[in-house]
N, C-alpha and C positions, 0 to 999 in steps of 0.2 A: 972588329969583324963587321962586314957589310950585312945589310938586312937579308939579302938573299942567302948568304952563307949561314947566317943564324937560322933562317927558315929551313935550309937543307939539313943542318945538324939536328934541329928540333924534330923534323919529320922522321929522319932516320932513327933517332933515339926513341921516339914514341913507338914506331912500328916494330922495332926490334924488341922492345920491352913488352909489347902486347901480343907479339907473335908467339909461336911455340918454342922459341929459343929458351926462355926461362924454364918451360916444362922439360925440355930436353936436358938442361943443365941439372935440374933437380933429379931427374930420372937417372942421370949418369953418376952424380955424386952422393945423392941421398938414397936413391933406390925407389922413390915414389914421388908423385906430384901432389903437393898439398891441396886439399879440397878448397881452401880459401884463395888459391892463386887466381882463379878466374875473376872473382869479385875484386881482388886487388887490382887487376887490369882495368876493370870498370872504374874504380876509384882513381887510377892514374889518368885515364882518359878524361874523367870529369875535372880533375885538377888541371890537365892540359888545356881543356876548353876554357876554364876560368882564366888561365894565364893568357890565352889568346885574346880574351876580352879586355884584360887589364893592361897588358903590355903592348903598346902601340906597334912595336917592331914585329910582333907575331900575329897581328890581326888578320893578315892575309890567309892564315892557316885556320881561321875559325870554321870554315866549311868542312875541312878535313877532320878536325877534332870533333865537330858536331856529328857528322855522318858516322864516324867510327864509334863514338859513344853510343849512338842509337844501335849500331850493328852489334856491339858487345852486350848491351842491355837486352836486346832481342835474343841473343844466344843464351843468356842466363835465364830469361823467362821461359823460353822453350825448353831449356834443360830442366827447369823445375817441373814443367808440365810432363816431361818424359818420365820423371821419377814417381809420378802419382800412381796409386794402385789402379785407378780406372784406366789410365793410359796403358799401363803394363798389362793389364788383363785383356784389353782389346787388341793391342798391337805387338805384344811381345812377351808377355808373362809366361814363363815355363817353356818357352820355345814351341808352343803348340800352334802358332799361327802359320798361315801359308806364306810362301815367298812374296806373293803380291801384296798381301795385307801387311806383312811385317815392314816392307820397304815403303808402302804407302803411308804408314804412320810416321816413318822417319822423314819422308819428303813433304808431308803435310806441314810439319813443324818447320822444316828447312825453308819451305816456300814462304812461310810466315816471316822468317828472318829476311829473306830477299825482298819481300813486300815492304817491310819496315825500312830497309835501306833505300828502296825506291822512293818511299814517302819522304825520307830525310833528304835525298838528293833533289827531289822536287821542291822542297822548302828552300834550299840554298841556290838552286839553278833555274827553276821555273820553266824550263823547256826540256822535253825529252831528248832532243838532239844534243843538248849541252852535257848530258851524261850518257850518251851513246845508246839510248833505248830506241833506236831506229835501225832500219835495215843497213843503211850506209851505202857507199859506192862500191859494189862488188868488183868493179874493174879498175879501182883506183891504182895509181902507180905505187910500186913497192920500193921503199928506200933501198939503195944498193948496199949489200953486205958482202964484201969481198970474200971473207972466209967461209961464207955459205954458198958462194958461187952465184950470188944475185947481182946482176949488172944493171946499170942505168937503162931505163926504158922498159923493164919488166913490170908486170902488173899482178895484182892479187887474183885476177881471173884465172891465171895459170898456177901461180904458186900457192893459192889457197888449197887447191886439190892436192898438190904435191905435199904440202905440210900436213894436211889431214891424213893422208895415207901413211906417211912416214911416222907421224905421231902414234897412229893406231898400231903400226908394226912394232914401234919401240916399246909400247906397252905389252903387246902380245908375246914377244919373244921371252922376256924374263918371266912373264906370267905362266906361259906354257912350260918353261924349264923348271919352274918351282911347283907345278901342279902334279898331283897324283890322281889321274883320272881312272875311276872305276869303269869296268866294262859296261857299256850301255848307258853310262851317265849322260853323255852328250845327246843321245837319242831321246832320253827321258826329259832333257831340258828344252827340247824344241818347242814344246807347248808353252814355255815361259817366255819365248822370244818377244811377243807383244809387250809384256811387262818390262822386259829388258830394255826395249827401245824407248818406252815411255819414261822409265826411271833415268836412263841415260840422257834423254832430252831435258828432263826437269832438272837433274843435277847440273848439267852443263849450263843451263840458263841461270840457275841460282848462283853458281860459283862465278860466272862471268859478271854478275851484278855485284856481289859483295867482295870478291877478290880483285876484280879488275876495274869495273866502272867506278866504284866508290873511290878508289885511289887516283886513277887517271883524271877523272873529272874534277877532283878537288886539289890536285897537286901540280899538274903540268904547268899551269900559268904561274905558279909560285916558285917551284924549285927547278923547273925546266924539264924537258922531255926525257933526257937521259936519266936523271935521278928518279923521276917518277916511274919510268919503266923498270929500273933496277929495284926500286923499293917494292913495286908490285910483284916482281919476279921472286925476290927473296921471301916476301910474306907468303906467297903461294907455295914456294918450296918448303919453308919451315912448317907449313900446315900439313905436309906429307912426310916430314922427317920421322915422326914417331909412328904414324898410322898409315903410311902410304904403302903402295905395292910396286916395288919393294920399299921397305922402310930404310932408315939410315942415310948415310951420305949419298949413296947411289940414288935413292929415291928423291932426296933433296935436289941433287944436280939435275936429274931428269925433269922433275916438275918445275924447277926454277927456270930451266931453259925453255920448257914448253910455255911457262907463264910469260916469259919475255917475248916469245913469238906471238902469243895470243894478244898481249898488250900492244905490240907493234901493229898487228892487224886491226885492232880496235882504233888506234890513233890514226892510222893511215887511211882506213876506209870510213872513219867517223861513224861507225855503227857496230852493232853487236852480232850481225849474222855470220860473218866469217869466223870470228873467234868462237862463237857458239858451235858452229858446224865442226870445226877442227876438234874442239873439246868433246863434242858429242860422239864422234867416231871413236875416240880413245875410250870414252866411258862405255860404249857398247861392248868393247872387249872386256872391260873390268866387270860389268854387270853380267855378261854372259858367263864369265868365270864364277861369279857368285851364284848364278843359277845352277851351274853344273855341280858346284860344291853342295848346294842345298839339296838337290835331288839325290846326291850320293849319300 
């Protein structure tokens, strides 16, 4: 097996094992997810990082293993913080907090995770542009995709807007079909729109950092663009398999495809702005639904 094929197999194996795939399998066959599973994933990533240092053929994957170990450690530490009595009392205990305060607590910790991943990426890359933390070329050419109707010569200046609107509509339709809106709930949620926009913006940024930039910045040069895009798409899709809207296979397929588009935009524009904006519009729909549900 060539070094590149070994790296591809290793990257795919690691990402599937630390994704929500094991969680979904435990849920399907056992009925619950073991509490120790998340720490087992941290241990697996630590073992993988050691292997990348000791095995010469895997050394090109050290940045990937390191960044993801930092990512999952940050997830665990913020998870522990969320379980403390102080945090629960201030940001969610007993369901007595406001919509804004409840989600502020969630995204305060989530932003901590994103910042930890940014710090890890800085350690291995040393330049923001190397891990897409720049605006990028908003008018960059978009690679042709025949089955999407994208031809040679098209640019992200046009298709960025098209994808953003389509993605938002793709989220809105199943959300509205599954929603049971109480009379007047939408009107009462209007006052929460500033919070909805803020949380959508923060969530889109955080997820673009740890679902997209972390993988693309550390894998493209090692496993190739195609595999890096698919790995990022599957990882993003599995993150929404159990807890997405909608959950299950449909949720996985929708978010995996969206993840592929977002990754494509990040690679081709060499920046975060287009993927963030496309993601942001979709999240506005999601958080608006959360707001309506809250006031109901």
